[in-house]
Every structure is written in C-alpha cells, then in structure tokens.
mmCIF file as gemmi writes it, N, C-alpha and C atoms, coordinates in Angstrom:
data_model
loop_
_atom_site.group_PDB
_atom_site.id
_atom_site.type_symbol
_atom_site.label_atom_id
_atom_site.label_alt_id
_atom_site.label_comp_id
_atom_site.label_asym_id
_atom_site.label_entity_id
_atom_site.label_seq_id
_atom_site.pdbx_PDB_ins_code
_atom_site.Cartn_x
_atom_site.Cartn_y
_atom_site.Cartn_z
_atom_site.occupancy
_atom_site.B_iso_or_equiv
_atom_site.pdbx_formal_charge
_atom_site.auth_seq_id
_atom_site.auth_asym_id
_atom_site.pdbx_PDB_model_num
ATOM 1 N N . UNK Axp A 1 ? 103.301 -150.723 -16.565 1 0 ? 1 A 1
ATOM 2 C CA . UNK Axp A 1 ? 102.585 -150.972 -15.264 1 0 ? 1 A 1
ATOM 3 C C . UNK Axp A 1 ? 100.979 -150.567 -15.444 1 0 ? 1 A 1
ATOM 4 N N . UNK Axp A 2 ? 100.176 -151.38 -14.691 1 0 ? 2 A 1
ATOM 5 C CA . UNK Axp A 2 ? 98.636 -151.01 -14.769 1 0 ? 2 A 1
ATOM 6 C C . UNK Axp A 2 ? 98.377 -150.393 -13.504 1 0 ? 2 A 1
ATOM 7 N N . UNK Axp A 3 ? 97.909 -149.245 -13.68 1 0 ? 3 A 1
ATOM 8 C CA . UNK Axp A 3 ? 97.427 -148.575 -12.57 1 0 ? 3 A 1
ATOM 9 C C . UNK Axp A 3 ? 96.305 -149.209 -11.52 1 0 ? 3 A 1
ATOM 10 N N . UNK Axp A 4 ? 96.688 -148.747 -10.555 1 0 ? 4 A 1
ATOM 11 C CA . UNK Axp A 4 ? 95.84 -149.058 -9.442 1 0 ? 4 A 1
ATOM 12 C C . UNK Axp A 4 ? 94.54 -148.999 -9.031 1 0 ? 4 A 1
ATOM 13 N N . UNK Axp A 5 ? 93.792 -149.8 -8.433 1 0 ? 5 A 1
ATOM 14 C CA . UNK Axp A 5 ? 92.179 -149.442 -8.442 1 0 ? 5 A 1
ATOM 15 C C . UNK Axp A 5 ? 91.987 -148.059 -7.893 1 0 ? 5 A 1
ATOM 16 N N . UNK Axp A 6 ? 91.213 -147.337 -8.791 1 0 ? 6 A 1
ATOM 17 C CA . UNK Axp A 6 ? 91.201 -145.846 -8.242 1 0 ? 6 A 1
ATOM 18 C C . UNK Axp A 6 ? 89.973 -146.09 -7.373 1 0 ? 6 A 1
ATOM 19 N N . UNK Axp A 7 ? 89.813 -145.497 -6.04 1 0 ? 7 A 1
ATOM 20 C CA . UNK Axp A 7 ? 88.879 -145.279 -4.799 1 0 ? 7 A 1
ATOM 21 C C . UNK Axp A 7 ? 87.654 -144.308 -5.137 1 0 ? 7 A 1
ATOM 22 N N . UNK Axp A 8 ? 88.345 -143.308 -5.623 1 0 ? 8 A 1
ATOM 23 C CA . UNK Axp A 8 ? 87.269 -141.755 -6.009 1 0 ? 8 A 1
ATOM 24 C C . UNK Axp A 8 ? 88.348 -141.07 -6.759 1 0 ? 8 A 1
ATOM 25 N N . UNK Axp A 9 ? 87.343 -140.429 -7.663 1 0 ? 9 A 1
ATOM 26 C CA . UNK Axp A 9 ? 87.789 -139.534 -8.788 1 0 ? 9 A 1
ATOM 27 C C . UNK Axp A 9 ? 87.233 -138.235 -8.599 1 0 ? 9 A 1
ATOM 28 N N . UNK Axp A 10 ? 88.097 -137.485 -8.434 1 0 ? 10 A 1
ATOM 29 C CA . UNK Axp A 10 ? 88.087 -135.81 -7.833 1 0 ? 10 A 1
ATOM 30 C C . UNK Axp A 10 ? 88.414 -134.997 -9.379 1 0 ? 10 A 1
ATOM 31 N N . UNK Axp A 11 ? 87.005 -134.49 -9.865 1 0 ? 11 A 1
ATOM 32 C CA . UNK Axp A 11 ? 87.306 -133.503 -11.536 1 0 ? 11 A 1
ATOM 33 C C . UNK Axp A 11 ? 87.803 -132.237 -10.796 1 0 ? 11 A 1
ATOM 34 N N . UNK Axp A 12 ? 88.732 -131.662 -10.97 1 0 ? 12 A 1
ATOM 35 C CA . UNK Axp A 12 ? 89.081 -130.223 -10.781 1 0 ? 12 A 1
ATOM 36 C C . UNK Axp A 12 ? 89.06 -129.273 -11.996 1 0 ? 12 A 1
ATOM 37 N N . UNK Axp A 13 ? 89.074 -130.112 -13.089 1 0 ? 13 A 1
ATOM 38 C CA . UNK Axp A 13 ? 88.832 -129.454 -14.672 1 0 ? 13 A 1
ATOM 39 C C . UNK Axp A 13 ? 88.277 -128.018 -14.331 1 0 ? 13 A 1
ATOM 40 N N . UNK Axp A 14 ? 88.935 -127.114 -14.8 1 0 ? 14 A 1
ATOM 41 C CA . UNK Axp A 14 ? 88.447 -125.625 -14.849 1 0 ? 14 A 1
ATOM 42 C C . UNK Axp A 14 ? 88.175 -124.725 -13.517 1 0 ? 14 A 1
ATOM 43 N N . UNK Axp A 15 ? 89.063 -125.435 -12.546 1 0 ? 15 A 1
ATOM 44 C CA . UNK Axp A 15 ? 89.033 -124.619 -11.118 1 0 ? 15 A 1
ATOM 45 C C . UNK Axp A 15 ? 90.728 -124.067 -11.342 1 0 ? 15 A 1
ATOM 46 N N . UNK Axp A 16 ? 91.143 -123.287 -10.464 1 0 ? 16 A 1
ATOM 47 C CA . UNK Axp A 16 ? 92.004 -122.566 -10.417 1 0 ? 16 A 1
ATOM 48 C C . UNK Axp A 16 ? 92.642 -122.463 -8.948 1 0 ? 16 A 1
ATOM 49 N N . UNK Axp A 17 ? 94.067 -122.456 -8.959 1 0 ? 17 A 1
ATOM 50 C CA . UNK Axp A 17 ? 94.744 -122.34 -7.738 1 0 ? 17 A 1
ATOM 51 C C . UNK Axp A 17 ? 94.136 -121.374 -6.54 1 0 ? 17 A 1
ATOM 52 N N . UNK Axp A 18 ? 93.838 -121.31 -5.606 1 0 ? 18 A 1
ATOM 53 C CA . UNK Axp A 18 ? 94.328 -122.822 -4.978 1 0 ? 18 A 1
ATOM 54 C C . UNK Axp A 18 ? 93.165 -123.572 -4.633 1 0 ? 18 A 1
ATOM 55 N N . UNK Axp A 19 ? 92.065 -123.844 -5.578 1 0 ? 19 A 1
ATOM 56 C CA . UNK Axp A 19 ? 90.878 -124.92 -5.426 1 0 ? 19 A 1
ATOM 57 C C . UNK Axp A 19 ? 91.145 -126.182 -5.592 1 0 ? 19 A 1
ATOM 58 N N . UNK Axp A 20 ? 92.018 -126.728 -6.696 1 0 ? 20 A 1
ATOM 59 C CA . UNK Axp A 20 ? 92.373 -128.298 -6.966 1 0 ? 20 A 1
ATOM 60 C C . UNK Axp A 20 ? 93.042 -128.327 -5.575 1 0 ? 20 A 1
ATOM 61 N N . UNK Axp A 21 ? 93.841 -127.835 -4.956 1 0 ? 21 A 1
ATOM 62 C CA . UNK Axp A 21 ? 94.877 -128.252 -3.923 1 0 ? 21 A 1
ATOM 63 C C . UNK Axp A 21 ? 93.854 -128.031 -2.892 1 0 ? 21 A 1
ATOM 64 N N . UNK Axp A 22 ? 92.823 -127.555 -2.479 1 0 ? 22 A 1
ATOM 65 C CA . UNK Axp A 22 ? 92.004 -127.509 -1.509 1 0 ? 22 A 1
ATOM 66 C C . UNK Axp A 22 ? 91.258 -128.933 -1.762 1 0 ? 22 A 1
ATOM 67 N N . UNK Axp A 23 ? 90.758 -129.377 -2.821 1 0 ? 23 A 1
ATOM 68 C CA . UNK Axp A 23 ? 89.844 -130.275 -2.995 1 0 ? 23 A 1
ATOM 69 C C . UNK Axp A 23 ? 90.494 -131.629 -3.081 1 0 ? 23 A 1
ATOM 70 N N . UNK Axp A 24 ? 91.69 -131.619 -3.457 1 0 ? 24 A 1
ATOM 71 C CA . UNK Axp A 24 ? 92.621 -132.596 -3.147 1 0 ? 24 A 1
ATOM 72 C C . UNK Axp A 24 ? 92.693 -133.146 -1.919 1 0 ? 24 A 1
ATOM 73 N N . UNK Axp A 25 ? 92.956 -132.24 -0.757 1 0 ? 25 A 1
ATOM 74 C CA . UNK Axp A 25 ? 93.328 -132.355 0.688 1 0 ? 25 A 1
ATOM 75 C C . UNK Axp A 25 ? 91.815 -132.908 1.295 1 0 ? 25 A 1
ATOM 76 N N . UNK Axp A 26 ? 90.656 -132.03 0.734 1 0 ? 26 A 1
ATOM 77 C CA . UNK Axp A 26 ? 89.443 -133.183 1.22 1 0 ? 26 A 1
ATOM 78 C C . UNK Axp A 26 ? 88.904 -134.227 0.766 1 0 ? 26 A 1
ATOM 79 N N . UNK Axp A 27 ? 89.702 -134.653 -0.404 1 0 ? 27 A 1
ATOM 80 C CA . UNK Axp A 27 ? 89.441 -135.881 -1.034 1 0 ? 27 A 1
ATOM 81 C C . UNK Axp A 27 ? 90.474 -136.896 -0.345 1 0 ? 27 A 1
ATOM 82 N N . UNK Axp A 28 ? 91.366 -136.564 -0.153 1 0 ? 28 A 1
ATOM 83 C CA . UNK Axp A 28 ? 92.349 -137.708 0.827 1 0 ? 28 A 1
ATOM 84 C C . UNK Axp A 28 ? 91.887 -137.815 2.218 1 0 ? 28 A 1
ATOM 85 N N . UNK Axp A 29 ? 91.039 -136.633 2.691 1 0 ? 29 A 1
ATOM 86 C CA . UNK Axp A 29 ? 90.467 -137.01 4.14 1 0 ? 29 A 1
ATOM 87 C C . UNK Axp A 29 ? 89.702 -137.927 3.788 1 0 ? 29 A 1
ATOM 88 N N . UNK Axp A 30 ? 88.692 -138.307 2.823 1 0 ? 30 A 1
ATOM 89 C CA . UNK Axp A 30 ? 87.615 -138.787 2.653 1 0 ? 30 A 1
ATOM 90 C C . UNK Axp A 30 ? 88.045 -140.356 2.27 1 0 ? 30 A 1
ATOM 91 N N . UNK Axp A 31 ? 88.982 -140.728 1.747 1 0 ? 31 A 1
ATOM 92 C CA . UNK Axp A 31 ? 89.244 -142.03 1.311 1 0 ? 31 A 1
ATOM 93 C C . UNK Axp A 31 ? 90.025 -142.514 2.785 1 0 ? 31 A 1
ATOM 94 N N . UNK Axp A 32 ? 90.432 -143.978 2.481 1 0 ? 32 A 1
ATOM 95 C CA . UNK Axp A 32 ? 90.802 -144.625 3.771 1 0 ? 32 A 1
ATOM 96 C C . UNK Axp A 32 ? 92.43 -145.031 3.445 1 0 ? 32 A 1
ATOM 97 N N . UNK Axp A 33 ? 93.369 -145.268 4.385 1 0 ? 33 A 1
ATOM 98 C CA . UNK Axp A 33 ? 94.314 -145.518 4.126 1 0 ? 33 A 1
ATOM 99 C C . UNK Axp A 33 ? 94.873 -146.852 3.067 1 0 ? 33 A 1
ATOM 100 N N . UNK Axp A 34 ? 95.416 -146.502 2.292 1 0 ? 34 A 1
ATOM 101 C CA . UNK Axp A 34 ? 95.63 -147.756 1.071 1 0 ? 34 A 1
ATOM 102 C C . UNK Axp A 34 ? 94.703 -147.633 0.043 1 0 ? 34 A 1
ATOM 103 N N . UNK Axp A 35 ? 93.882 -146.722 0.143 1 0 ? 35 A 1
ATOM 104 C CA . UNK Axp A 35 ? 93.096 -146.437 -1.165 1 0 ? 35 A 1
ATOM 105 C C . UNK Axp A 35 ? 93.882 -145.354 -1.993 1 0 ? 35 A 1
ATOM 106 N N . UNK Axp A 36 ? 93.238 -145.131 -3.364 1 0 ? 36 A 1
ATOM 107 C CA . UNK Axp A 36 ? 93.858 -144.513 -4.591 1 0 ? 36 A 1
ATOM 108 C C . UNK Axp A 36 ? 92.783 -143.108 -4.757 1 0 ? 36 A 1
ATOM 109 N N . UNK Axp A 37 ? 93.122 -141.777 -4.683 1 0 ? 37 A 1
ATOM 110 C CA . UNK Axp A 37 ? 92.576 -140.637 -5.063 1 0 ? 37 A 1
ATOM 111 C C . UNK Axp A 37 ? 93.022 -140.284 -6.508 1 0 ? 37 A 1
ATOM 112 N N . UNK Axp A 38 ? 92.185 -140.34 -7.497 1 0 ? 38 A 1
ATOM 113 C CA . UNK Axp A 38 ? 92.584 -139.794 -8.872 1 0 ? 38 A 1
ATOM 114 C C . UNK Axp A 38 ? 92.051 -138.223 -9.057 1 0 ? 38 A 1
ATOM 115 N N . UNK Axp A 39 ? 92.772 -137.517 -9.074 1 0 ? 39 A 1
ATOM 116 C CA . UNK Axp A 39 ? 92.535 -135.921 -9.374 1 0 ? 39 A 1
ATOM 117 C C . UNK Axp A 39 ? 92.723 -135.624 -10.536 1 0 ? 39 A 1
ATOM 118 N N . UNK Axp A 40 ? 91.751 -134.929 -11.365 1 0 ? 40 A 1
ATOM 119 C CA . UNK Axp A 40 ? 92.019 -134.275 -12.814 1 0 ? 40 A 1
ATOM 120 C C . UNK Axp A 40 ? 92.082 -132.955 -12.636 1 0 ? 40 A 1
ATOM 121 N N . UNK Axp A 41 ? 92.969 -132.412 -13.389 1 0 ? 41 A 1
ATOM 122 C CA . UNK Axp A 41 ? 93.402 -130.654 -13.444 1 0 ? 41 A 1
ATOM 123 C C . UNK Axp A 41 ? 93.575 -130.303 -14.588 1 0 ? 41 A 1
ATOM 124 N N . UNK Axp A 42 ? 93.45 -129.236 -14.703 1 0 ? 42 A 1
ATOM 125 C CA . UNK Axp A 42 ? 94.318 -128.299 -16.031 1 0 ? 42 A 1
ATOM 126 C C . UNK Axp A 42 ? 94.869 -126.954 -15.558 1 0 ? 42 A 1
ATOM 127 N N . UNK Axp A 43 ? 94.469 -127.027 -14.338 1 0 ? 43 A 1
ATOM 128 C CA . UNK Axp A 43 ? 95.552 -125.54 -13.569 1 0 ? 43 A 1
ATOM 129 C C . UNK Axp A 43 ? 96.912 -125.727 -13.729 1 0 ? 43 A 1
ATOM 130 N N . UNK Axp A 44 ? 97.853 -125.079 -14.395 1 0 ? 44 A 1
ATOM 131 C CA . UNK Axp A 44 ? 99.217 -125.35 -14.6 1 0 ? 44 A 1
ATOM 132 C C . UNK Axp A 44 ? 99.758 -125.379 -13.292 1 0 ? 44 A 1
ATOM 133 N N . UNK Axp A 45 ? 99.328 -124.703 -12.218 1 0 ? 45 A 1
ATOM 134 C CA . UNK Axp A 45 ? 99.98 -124.779 -11.05 1 0 ? 45 A 1
ATOM 135 C C . UNK Axp A 45 ? 99.672 -125.737 -10.349 1 0 ? 45 A 1
ATOM 136 N N . UNK Axp A 46 ? 98.598 -126.751 -10.854 1 0 ? 46 A 1
ATOM 137 C CA . UNK Axp A 46 ? 98.311 -127.802 -9.843 1 0 ? 46 A 1
ATOM 138 C C . UNK Axp A 46 ? 99.537 -128.736 -10.075 1 0 ? 46 A 1
ATOM 139 N N . UNK Axp A 47 ? 100.143 -128.821 -11.162 1 0 ? 47 A 1
ATOM 140 C CA . UNK Axp A 47 ? 101.04 -130.006 -11.141 1 0 ? 47 A 1
ATOM 141 C C . UNK Axp A 47 ? 102.209 -129.799 -9.939 1 0 ? 47 A 1
ATOM 142 N N . UNK Axp A 48 ? 102.522 -128.696 -9.747 1 0 ? 48 A 1
ATOM 143 C CA . UNK Axp A 48 ? 103.647 -128.391 -8.454 1 0 ? 48 A 1
ATOM 144 C C . UNK Axp A 48 ? 102.888 -128.219 -7.285 1 0 ? 48 A 1
ATOM 145 N N . UNK Axp A 49 ? 101.654 -127.828 -6.932 1 0 ? 49 A 1
ATOM 146 C CA . UNK Axp A 49 ? 100.912 -127.593 -5.702 1 0 ? 49 A 1
ATOM 147 C C . UNK Axp A 49 ? 100.677 -129.119 -5.17 1 0 ? 49 A 1
ATOM 148 N N . UNK Axp A 50 ? 99.945 -129.872 -6.317 1 0 ? 50 A 1
ATOM 149 C CA . UNK Axp A 50 ? 99.724 -130.988 -5.721 1 0 ? 50 A 1
ATOM 150 C C . UNK Axp A 50 ? 100.698 -132.153 -5.373 1 0 ? 50 A 1
ATOM 151 N N . UNK Axp A 51 ? 101.651 -132.104 -6.38 1 0 ? 51 A 1
ATOM 152 C CA . UNK Axp A 51 ? 102.808 -132.961 -6.031 1 0 ? 51 A 1
ATOM 153 C C . UNK Axp A 51 ? 103.673 -132.451 -4.79 1 0 ? 51 A 1
ATOM 154 N N . UNK Axp A 52 ? 103.76 -131.256 -4.473 1 0 ? 52 A 1
ATOM 155 C CA . UNK Axp A 52 ? 104.293 -130.777 -3.019 1 0 ? 52 A 1
ATOM 156 C C . UNK Axp A 52 ? 103.511 -131.058 -1.823 1 0 ? 52 A 1
ATOM 157 N N . UNK Axp A 53 ? 102.173 -130.918 -2.239 1 0 ? 53 A 1
ATOM 158 C CA . UNK Axp A 53 ? 101.347 -131.558 -1.118 1 0 ? 53 A 1
ATOM 159 C C . UNK Axp A 53 ? 101.395 -133.103 -0.736 1 0 ? 53 A 1
ATOM 160 N N . UNK Axp A 54 ? 101.492 -134.023 -1.693 1 0 ? 54 A 1
ATOM 161 C CA . UNK Axp A 54 ? 101.539 -135.041 -1.653 1 0 ? 54 A 1
ATOM 162 C C . UNK Axp A 54 ? 102.692 -135.277 -0.727 1 0 ? 54 A 1
ATOM 163 N N . UNK Axp A 55 ? 104.104 -134.856 -1.191 1 0 ? 55 A 1
ATOM 164 C CA . UNK Axp A 55 ? 105.023 -135.209 -0.561 1 0 ? 55 A 1
ATOM 165 C C . UNK Axp A 55 ? 105.505 -134.501 0.86 1 0 ? 55 A 1
ATOM 166 N N . UNK Axp A 56 ? 104.69 -133.605 1.09 1 0 ? 56 A 1
ATOM 167 C CA . UNK Axp A 56 ? 104.565 -133.209 2.446 1 0 ? 56 A 1
ATOM 168 C C . UNK Axp A 56 ? 103.855 -133.656 3.592 1 0 ? 56 A 1
ATOM 169 N N . UNK Axp A 57 ? 102.858 -134.252 2.773 1 0 ? 57 A 1
ATOM 170 C CA . UNK Axp A 57 ? 101.937 -135.009 3.813 1 0 ? 57 A 1
ATOM 171 C C . UNK Axp A 57 ? 102.229 -136.697 4.082 1 0 ? 57 A 1
ATOM 172 N N . UNK Axp A 58 ? 103.062 -136.901 3.286 1 0 ? 58 A 1
ATOM 173 C CA . UNK Axp A 58 ? 103.592 -138.515 3.638 1 0 ? 58 A 1
ATOM 174 C C . UNK Axp A 58 ? 103.004 -139.388 2.698 1 0 ? 58 A 1
ATOM 175 N N . UNK Axp A 59 ? 102.008 -139.108 1.707 1 0 ? 59 A 1
ATOM 176 C CA . UNK Axp A 59 ? 101.432 -140.09 0.778 1 0 ? 59 A 1
ATOM 177 C C . UNK Axp A 59 ? 102.467 -140.448 -0.384 1 0 ? 59 A 1
ATOM 178 N N . UNK Axp A 60 ? 101.638 -140.862 -1.138 1 0 ? 60 A 1
ATOM 179 C CA . UNK Axp A 60 ? 102.404 -141.541 -2.381 1 0 ? 60 A 1
ATOM 180 C C . UNK Axp A 60 ? 101.607 -140.886 -3.67 1 0 ? 60 A 1
ATOM 181 N N . UNK Axp A 61 ? 102.546 -140.359 -4.461 1 0 ? 61 A 1
ATOM 182 C CA . UNK Axp A 61 ? 102.168 -140.005 -6.01 1 0 ? 61 A 1
ATOM 183 C C . UNK Axp A 61 ? 102.447 -141.715 -6.82 1 0 ? 61 A 1
ATOM 184 N N . UNK Axp A 62 ? 101.242 -142.144 -6.877 1 0 ? 62 A 1
ATOM 185 C CA . UNK Axp A 62 ? 101.641 -143.491 -7.872 1 0 ? 62 A 1
ATOM 186 C C . UNK Axp A 62 ? 102.229 -143.04 -9.264 1 0 ? 62 A 1
ATOM 187 N N . UNK Axp A 63 ? 101.177 -141.926 -9.77 1 0 ? 63 A 1
ATOM 188 C CA . UNK Axp A 63 ? 101.265 -141.61 -11.19 1 0 ? 63 A 1
ATOM 189 C C . UNK Axp A 63 ? 100.953 -140.3 -11.072 1 0 ? 63 A 1
ATOM 190 N N . UNK Axp A 64 ? 101.617 -139.62 -12.354 1 0 ? 64 A 1
ATOM 191 C CA . UNK Axp A 64 ? 101.485 -138.205 -12.806 1 0 ? 64 A 1
ATOM 192 C C . UNK Axp A 64 ? 101.568 -138.214 -14.27 1 0 ? 64 A 1
ATOM 193 N N . UNK Axp A 65 ? 100.156 -137.874 -14.901 1 0 ? 65 A 1
ATOM 194 C CA . UNK Axp A 65 ? 100.106 -137.776 -16.546 1 0 ? 65 A 1
ATOM 195 C C . UNK Axp A 65 ? 99.901 -136.423 -16.531 1 0 ? 65 A 1
ATOM 196 N N . UNK Axp A 66 ? 100.627 -135.799 -17.973 1 0 ? 66 A 1
ATOM 197 C CA . UNK Axp A 66 ? 100.316 -134.347 -18.467 1 0 ? 66 A 1
ATOM 198 C C . UNK Axp A 66 ? 100.045 -134.608 -19.761 1 0 ? 66 A 1
ATOM 199 N N . UNK Axp A 67 ? 98.671 -134.711 -20.153 1 0 ? 67 A 1
ATOM 200 C CA . UNK Axp A 67 ? 98.73 -134.707 -21.643 1 0 ? 67 A 1
ATOM 201 C C . UNK Axp A 67 ? 98.126 -133.437 -22.282 1 0 ? 67 A 1
ATOM 202 N N . UNK Axp A 68 ? 98.913 -132.762 -22.676 1 0 ? 68 A 1
ATOM 203 C CA . UNK Axp A 68 ? 98.343 -131.46 -23.52 1 0 ? 68 A 1
ATOM 204 C C . UNK Axp A 68 ? 97.843 -130.691 -22.053 1 0 ? 68 A 1
ATOM 205 N N . UNK Axp A 69 ? 98.405 -130.491 -21.313 1 0 ? 69 A 1
ATOM 206 C CA . UNK Axp A 69 ? 98.195 -129.819 -19.937 1 0 ? 69 A 1
ATOM 207 C C . UNK Axp A 69 ? 96.861 -130.283 -19.276 1 0 ? 69 A 1
ATOM 208 N N . UNK Axp A 70 ? 96.392 -131.211 -19.409 1 0 ? 70 A 1
ATOM 209 C CA . UNK Axp A 70 ? 95.316 -131.96 -18.791 1 0 ? 70 A 1
ATOM 210 C C . UNK Axp A 70 ? 96.055 -133.123 -17.737 1 0 ? 70 A 1
ATOM 211 N N . UNK Axp A 71 ? 96.173 -132.779 -16.514 1 0 ? 71 A 1
ATOM 212 C CA . UNK Axp A 71 ? 96.668 -133.702 -15.453 1 0 ? 71 A 1
ATOM 213 C C . UNK Axp A 71 ? 95.989 -134.743 -14.898 1 0 ? 71 A 1
ATOM 214 N N . UNK Axp A 72 ? 96.436 -135.473 -14.554 1 0 ? 72 A 1
ATOM 215 C CA . UNK Axp A 72 ? 95.753 -136.532 -14.248 1 0 ? 72 A 1
ATOM 216 C C . UNK Axp A 72 ? 97.117 -137.353 -12.696 1 0 ? 72 A 1
ATOM 217 N N . UNK Axp A 73 ? 96.734 -136.958 -11.599 1 0 ? 73 A 1
ATOM 218 C CA . UNK Axp A 73 ? 97.265 -137.594 -10.586 1 0 ? 73 A 1
ATOM 219 C C . UNK Axp A 73 ? 96.591 -139.077 -10.132 1 0 ? 73 A 1
ATOM 220 N N . UNK Axp A 74 ? 97.406 -139.951 -9.679 1 0 ? 74 A 1
ATOM 221 C CA . UNK Axp A 74 ? 97 -140.935 -8.874 1 0 ? 74 A 1
ATOM 222 C C . UNK Axp A 74 ? 97.655 -140.981 -7.237 1 0 ? 74 A 1
ATOM 223 N N . UNK Axp A 75 ? 97.094 -140.807 -6.148 1 0 ? 75 A 1
ATOM 224 C CA . UNK Axp A 75 ? 97.649 -140.79 -4.907 1 0 ? 75 A 1
ATOM 225 C C . UNK Axp A 75 ? 96.936 -141.509 -4.123 1 0 ? 75 A 1
ATOM 226 N N . UNK Axp A 76 ? 98.152 -142.231 -3.493 1 0 ? 76 A 1
ATOM 227 C CA . UNK Axp A 76 ? 97.806 -143.25 -2.659 1 0 ? 76 A 1
ATOM 228 C C . UNK Axp A 76 ? 97.703 -142.768 -1.007 1 0 ? 76 A 1
ATOM 229 N N . UNK Axp A 77 ? 96.798 -143.082 -0.409 1 0 ? 77 A 1
ATOM 230 C CA . UNK Axp A 77 ? 96.652 -142.688 1.277 1 0 ? 77 A 1
ATOM 231 C C . UNK Axp A 77 ? 97.673 -143.482 1.734 1 0 ? 77 A 1
ATOM 232 N N . UNK Axp A 78 ? 98.966 -143.333 2.607 1 0 ? 78 A 1
ATOM 233 C CA . UNK Axp A 78 ? 99.457 -143.675 2.989 1 0 ? 78 A 1
ATOM 234 C C . UNK Axp A 78 ? 99.424 -143.817 5.036 1 0 ? 78 A 1
ATOM 235 N N . UNK Axp A 79 ? 98.724 -142.747 5.414 1 0 ? 79 A 1
ATOM 236 C CA . UNK Axp A 79 ? 98.277 -142.767 6.629 1 0 ? 79 A 1
ATOM 237 C C . UNK Axp A 79 ? 97.394 -142.001 7.019 1 0 ? 79 A 1
C-alpha cells in the first residue's frame, strides 16, 4: 500500500506527554477534511495517547509505524 499524500508534518520528537497529544490536536485543527497529518514522535506514551485520540475524535489512523521507538502516525481528518 502506498502512503497517502501528507498535507502537514508535525515533528514532536523530544517532546513528552502531554505535548505530542496537544500538538496533534492543533495539527488536526489546522488541516482540511480529507487531508492527512503526519506526526513524528519518540515519547513511548504517544502511541496509546494519539491512537486513542484519533479513535475518540472520529478520524482515521491510516498508518502507524514504530521503528526502534520512533513513531510515525498518518492521520486522515474525517470531519
């Protein structure tokens, strides 16, 4: 599967809970419905926090990669 076109990249590497979650929320608010936000993080809590946020807010987690603790989320804004 080819990754969707990313509309905005948000680098939260080096930031810790709850900052990556807050920045993800701001990032989602800054893009249009149908666009994809890429979030980069290395906070171990970010995987659960951001995954839960996406599900709770009704968006789509298109992809989640975890390479040696470096997380990459692709989130599609649905509403």
